[in-house]
C-alpha positions as CSV (number, residue, x, y, z in Angstrom):
1,M,0.0,-0.1,-0.1
2,S,1.1,3.4,-0.5
3,I,-0.1,6.8,-0.3
4,T,0.7,10.5,-1.3
5,L,1.3,13.3,0.9
6,N,1.6,16.6,-0.1
7,F,3.0,19.5,1.9
8,E,3.6,23.4,0.7
9,L,6.2,25.8,1.8
10,N,5.1,29.0,2.6
11,D,7.3,32.0,2.7
12,H,8.5,31.9,6.2
13,D,9.2,27.9,6.1
14,L,11.4,29.6,2.8
15,A,13.1,31.9,4.3
16,H,14.3,28.9,7.4
17,F,15.8,27.1,4.3
18,Q,17.7,30.2,2.7
19,A,18.5,31.0,6.1
20,A,19.9,27.5,6.9
21,A,21.5,27.8,3.3
22,E,23.3,31.0,3.8
23,R,24.3,29.5,7.4
24,S,25.6,26.4,5.2
25,R,27.8,28.9,3.1
26,K,28.8,30.7,5.5
27,A,29.9,27.7,7.3
28,V,31.9,25.9,4.7
29,E,34.0,29.4,3.2
30,G,37.5,29.1,2.6
31,K,37.2,25.6,1.5
32,G,37.9,24.7,-2.0
33,T,36.1,22.9,-4.7
34,E,36.9,19.6,-4.3
35,E,36.4,19.9,-0.1
36,I,32.5,20.7,-1.0
37,V,32.1,18.1,-3.8
38,A,33.7,15.5,-1.6
39,A,31.2,16.3,0.8
40,A,28.2,15.8,-0.9
41,I,29.5,12.6,-2.4
42,A,30.1,11.9,1.0
43,L,26.0,12.0,1.6
44,L,25.2,10.5,-1.7
45,D,27.1,7.3,-0.4
46,D,25.4,7.2,3.0
47,A,22.6,7.6,1.2
48,Q,22.8,4.5,-1.0
49,K,23.0,2.8,2.5
50,T,19.7,3.2,3.3
51,Q,16.6,2.5,2.2
52,L,14.4,6.1,1.2
53,P,10.9,7.0,-0.3
54,D,11.4,7.3,-4.2
55,F,10.3,11.3,-3.6
56,I,13.9,11.5,-1.7
57,R,16.0,8.9,-3.7
58,Q,15.2,10.7,-6.9
59,R,16.3,14.5,-5.6
60,L,19.7,12.8,-4.6
61,L,19.9,12.2,-8.3
62,R,19.1,15.7,-9.1
63,L,21.9,16.7,-6.3
64,D,24.3,13.6,-8.2
65,D,23.7,15.7,-11.6
66,M,24.7,18.9,-9.9
67,I,27.6,17.2,-8.8
68,A,28.0,15.9,-12.3
69,M,27.6,19.4,-14.0
70,V,30.7,20.5,-11.5
71,R,32.8,17.5,-12.2
72,D,32.8,17.1,-16.4
73,D,35.4,18.0,-17.6
74,A,33.7,17.9,-21.2
75,W,31.0,20.8,-19.6
76,S,33.6,22.9,-18.1
77,M,31.2,24.9,-17.2
78,P,32.2,28.8,-16.6
79,D,33.6,30.0,-12.9
80,A,30.9,32.3,-12.3
81,D,27.8,29.6,-13.6
82,R,30.4,27.0,-11.6
83,Q,30.5,29.0,-8.0
84,R,26.5,28.9,-8.3
85,V,26.3,25.2,-8.0
86,L,29.1,25.2,-5.8
87,S,27.1,27.7,-3.8
88,A,24.1,25.4,-3.5
89,L,26.6,22.3,-2.7
90,A,27.2,24.4,0.3
91,Y,24.4,23.2,2.0
92,F,25.3,19.3,1.4
93,A,28.6,20.2,2.3
94,D,27.7,21.2,6.0
95,P,27.2,18.2,8.8
96,N,25.1,20.5,10.8
97,D,22.3,20.7,8.6
98,I,18.5,21.1,9.8
99,I,18.4,17.5,10.3
100,P,21.1,15.0,11.0
101,D,21.9,12.6,8.0
102,A,22.0,10.0,10.8
103,V,18.3,10.0,11.8
104,Q,16.7,7.3,9.8
105,V,14.8,8.3,6.6
106,L,13.9,11.5,8.0
107,G,17.8,12.7,8.0
108,F,17.6,13.2,4.4
109,L,14.2,15.2,4.2
110,D,15.6,18.4,5.1
111,D,18.4,18.0,2.1
112,A,15.5,16.5,-0.4
113,V,13.9,19.9,0.6
114,M,17.0,21.8,0.3
115,I,17.7,19.9,-3.4
116,E,14.3,20.5,-4.4
117,L,14.7,24.5,-4.2
118,S,18.2,24.8,-5.4
119,V,17.1,22.3,-8.5
120,R,14.4,25.1,-8.8
121,E,17.4,27.8,-8.8
122,L,19.6,26.1,-11.2
123,A,16.7,24.8,-13.2
124,H,17.9,26.4,-16.6
125,E,21.8,24.9,-15.5
126,L,20.7,22.0,-15.4
127,D,17.9,22.0,-18.1
128,A,20.9,22.6,-20.1
129,Y,23.1,19.9,-18.8
130,D,21.2,17.4,-19.3
131,D,20.7,18.3,-23.1
132,F,24.7,18.5,-23.3
133,C,24.2,15.2,-21.8
134,D,21.8,14.2,-24.6
135,Y,24.0,15.4,-27.5
136,R,27.1,13.6,-25.9
137,A,25.1,10.4,-25.9
138,R,23.6,10.3,-29.3
139,E,27.1,11.3,-30.8
140,A,29.0,9.0,-28.6
141,T,26.1,6.2,-30.2
142,R,27.1,7.3,-33.7
143,R,31.0,7.7,-33.4
144,G,31.0,3.9,-32.0
145,V,32.8,5.1,-28.8
146,E,31.6,5.6,-25.1
147,P,30.6,8.9,-23.7
148,A,32.9,8.3,-20.7
149,T,35.5,8.2,-22.9
150,L,34.5,12.0,-24.1
151,G,37.0,14.6,-22.4
152,R,37.3,18.0,-24.4
153,T,36.5,17.8,-28.2
154,D,36.0,20.8,-30.9
155,W,32.7,19.2,-31.2
156,L,31.1,19.0,-27.8
157,D,32.5,22.3,-27.3
158,S,30.3,23.8,-29.9
159,R,27.1,22.2,-28.5
160,R,28.8,23.1,-24.7
161,E,28.8,27.0,-26.1
162,E,25.4,27.2,-27.9
163,L,23.6,25.2,-24.8
164,V,25.6,28.1,-22.1
165,D,24.6,31.2,-23.8
166,R,20.9,29.8,-24.2
167,M,20.8,29.1,-20.3
168,H,22.5,32.2,-19.6
169,A,19.6,33.9,-21.8
170,R,17.2,32.0,-20.1
171,R,18.5,32.8,-16.6
172,E,18.5,36.7,-17.5
173,R,15.0,36.6,-19.1
174,D,13.4,35.0,-15.2
175,F,15.9,36.8,-13.4
176,G,13.8,38.5,-10.1
177,V,11.2,35.5,-10.9
178,G,12.0,33.5,-7.9
179,Y,11.7,29.6,-7.4
180,G,10.8,28.9,-11.0
181,R,9.3,25.3,-12.3
182,S,11.3,22.4,-10.9
183,S,13.3,20.5,-13.7
184,G,13.9,16.8,-14.0
185,Y,10.7,15.5,-12.3
186,G,7.5,13.8,-13.9
187,R,9.5,13.8,-16.8
188,E,8.3,9.9,-17.5
189,S,9.9,9.0,-20.5
190,Y,13.1,10.8,-20.5
191,I,16.2,8.7,-20.2
192,R,18.7,10.1,-17.8
193,T,21.9,10.2,-20.4
194,W,25.7,9.3,-18.9
195,R,27.2,11.9,-16.9
196,P,30.2,11.3,-14.0
197,G,27.7,10.4,-10.7
198,V,28.0,8.0,-7.9
199,F,24.2,7.7,-6.9
200,T,22.6,5.7,-8.7
201,V,18.5,4.4,-8.3
202,R,17.7,1.4,-7.0
């Protein structure tokens, strides 16, 4: 038997999570990219050992995508865009988040909420990266190579530049709109193509 639970975050709730995110950013000040990414990967590793509800697991998969964006040499994000993603990842590098991760199941609930907020904030970045991964997978198949073996290439760089320009244009268009639509949920036909991720849905 399964049940559906819906809950709504009001402005006060959002302010609470935004304040927590800001505290986490300050807590990890001075840490480098590798340290922040390693801490977020450690969270995913811990989550893999736990039986989690699907709605949490699906959001952890999007956290994995945020990590992959930073780690993917072929995507090679511009510094300002990379910093936006790292700023979102800071919460997951802070051991003192709202609910300690050691708390069975519920320990990842605050992470799922924060991922949802980050996904909405980074919707255009994630959409562009998904499109890039799809393009890389199609081209890799056409050329008879594995996507994982591809680094920087002229044909990938050209597509990446197009997608980054589109991402910037869409972000500029939506500036000031606040939390927009989510990205990556409810796309029943979407098949997640290869990226340097560490998390799997089982």
